[in-house]
C-alpha positions in Angstrom: 34.5 30.1 44.8 33.9 33.7 45.7 36.4 34.8 43.1 34.5 32.9 40.4 31.2 34.6 41.4 32.8 38.0 41.4 34.4 37.3 38.0 31.1 36.2 36.6 29.3 39.3 37.9 32.0 41.6 36.6 31.9 40.0 33.2 28.1 40.2 33.1 28.4 43.9 33.9 30.9 44.4 31.2 28.9 42.6 28.6 25.7 44.5 29.3 27.3 47.9 29.5 26.2 49.8 26.5 23.9 47.0 25.2 20.8 48.6 23.7 17.9 46.8 22.0 17.5 48.0 18.5 14.5 47.3 16.2 12.2 48.6 13.6 8.7 48.8 15.0 5.7 48.2 12.7 2.2 49.3 13.8 -0.9 49.4 11.7 -4.5 50.3 11.4 -6.8 47.9 9.7 -9.7 48.8 7.4 -12.4 46.5 6.1 -12.8 47.5 2.4 -15.3 44.9 1.2 -16.3 41.3 1.7 -12.9 39.5 2.3 -10.9 42.6 1.2 -8.9 44.4 3.9 -6.1 47.0 4.1 -3.3 47.6 6.6 -2.1 51.2 7.0 1.4 51.0 8.4 3.5 53.2 10.6 7.2 52.3 10.5 9.2 53.5 13.5 13.0 53.4 13.6 14.1 52.4 17.2 17.7 51.8 15.9 20.8 54.0 16.1 21.2 53.9 12.3 18.9 55.3 9.7 16.5 52.9 7.9 16.7 52.7 4.1 14.8 49.5 3.5 12.4 47.2 5.3 10.3 44.0 4.6 6.9 42.9 5.9 6.0 39.3 5.3 2.5 37.9 4.7 1.7 34.3 5.5 1.0 32.0 2.6 -2.1 30.6 4.3 -3.7 33.9 5.3 -3.1 36.5 2.6 -3.6 36.8 -1.2 -4.1 39.6 -3.7 -1.5 41.8 -2.1 -1.5 45.3 -3.6 0.4 48.5 -2.5 -2.3 51.2 -2.1 0.0 54.0 -0.8 3.6 54.8 -0.2 5.8 58.0 -0.1 6.9 59.0 -3.6 10.6 58.7 -2.6 10.2 55.1 -1.6 10.2 52.2 -4.1 7.7 49.5 -3.0 7.5 46.0 -4.4 4.9 43.5 -3.3 5.3 39.7 -3.9 2.3 37.5 -3.8 2.4 34.4 -1.6 3.0 31.4 -3.9 3.9 27.8 -4.2 7.2 27.2 -5.9 9.6 24.4 -6.4 11.2 25.3 -3.1 7.8 25.0 -1.4 5.4 27.5 0.1 6.7 31.1 -0.2 5.2 33.8 2.0 4.4 37.1 0.3 6.1 40.3 1.2 6.2 44.1 0.9 9.7 45.4 0.3 10.2 49.2 0.6 13.5 50.9 -0.5 14.3 54.6 -0.1 15.3 56.2 -3.4 16.7 59.6 -2.5 18.5 59.4 0.8 15.6 60.8 2.8 15.7 57.9 5.3 13.8 57.1 8.4 16.2 58.6 11.0 16.7 57.2 14.5 13.6 57.9 16.6 11.7 58.9 13.5 8.7 57.3 11.8 6.9 57.1 8.5 3.2 56.4 8.2 2.1 56.4 4.6 2.5 52.7 3.6 -0.7 50.9 2.8 -1.3 47.3 1.6 -4.6 45.8 0.6 -5.2 42.1 0.5 -7.7 39.3 0.4 -8.0 37.6 3.8 -7.9 33.8 3.7 -8.1 33.2 7.4 -10.7 31.2 9.3 -14.3 32.2 9.5 -14.8 34.4 12.6 -11.2 35.6 12.6 -10.2 38.9 11.1 -6.7 40.0 10.0 -6.3 41.9 13.3 -6.3 38.6 15.1 -3.1 37.5 13.4 0.4 38.8 14.1 2.3 40.1 11.2 5.7 38.5 10.8 8.2 41.3 10.1 11.8 40.2 9.9 14.5 42.5 8.8 17.3 40.6 7.0 20.9 41.5 8.0 22.7 43.9 5.6 24.7 42.0 3.0 28.2 40.9 4.1 27.4 40.9 7.8 27.5 38.0 10.2 24.9 37.7 13.0 26.5 38.0 16.5 25.2 36.0 19.4 23.2 37.8 22.1 25.0 38.8 25.2 22.5 36.7 27.2 23.8 33.6 25.5 27.4 34.4 26.6 26.2 35.1 30.1 24.5 31.7 30.3 27.6 30.0 28.9 29.8 31.6 31.5 27.4 30.9 34.3 27.3 27.2 33.3 31.1 27.1 33.2 31.3 28.8 36.6 28.9 26.2 38.0 31.0 23.3 36.6 34.1 24.7 38.1 32.3 25.2 41.4 31.1 21.6 41.4 34.5 20.3 40.6 36.1 22.3 43.5 33.3 21.2 45.8 34.0 17.5 45.0 37.7 17.9 45.6 37.1 19.2 49.2 
């Protein structure tokens, strides 16, 4: 039984060696432009080990309309898609930004000149700052998502427990 525990601990150490959380962080300032009209001024920070050449920010169908890009660096192409109802169902809106000239957001760097204005459809008494912004980043084309190391550790811990129970019952 001690061998199993040692093996699980060693395997856990091996799995977590060199594992680093990587993400693109989005922060924003919010400005109230007029009755029902608001603007997010985004700062996009690259906490990944690779440069960022593209990102998406989604806007919930039920909360946002009238999306319009108000500002972006000249070397970034921005496209905004209005939330809509299509044959596939409700479609959230989004801002898609793509770098045009290779001047990417480098690891540890940030870019703070993206602005999107919108009509707020949220409940009375709530402001856009009360709602989280869903900001997924799709995987690059041709890649397959890899399970998290924590999932593997849980699986191994469960297997070790089953083996331990089986040995305990034999004795």
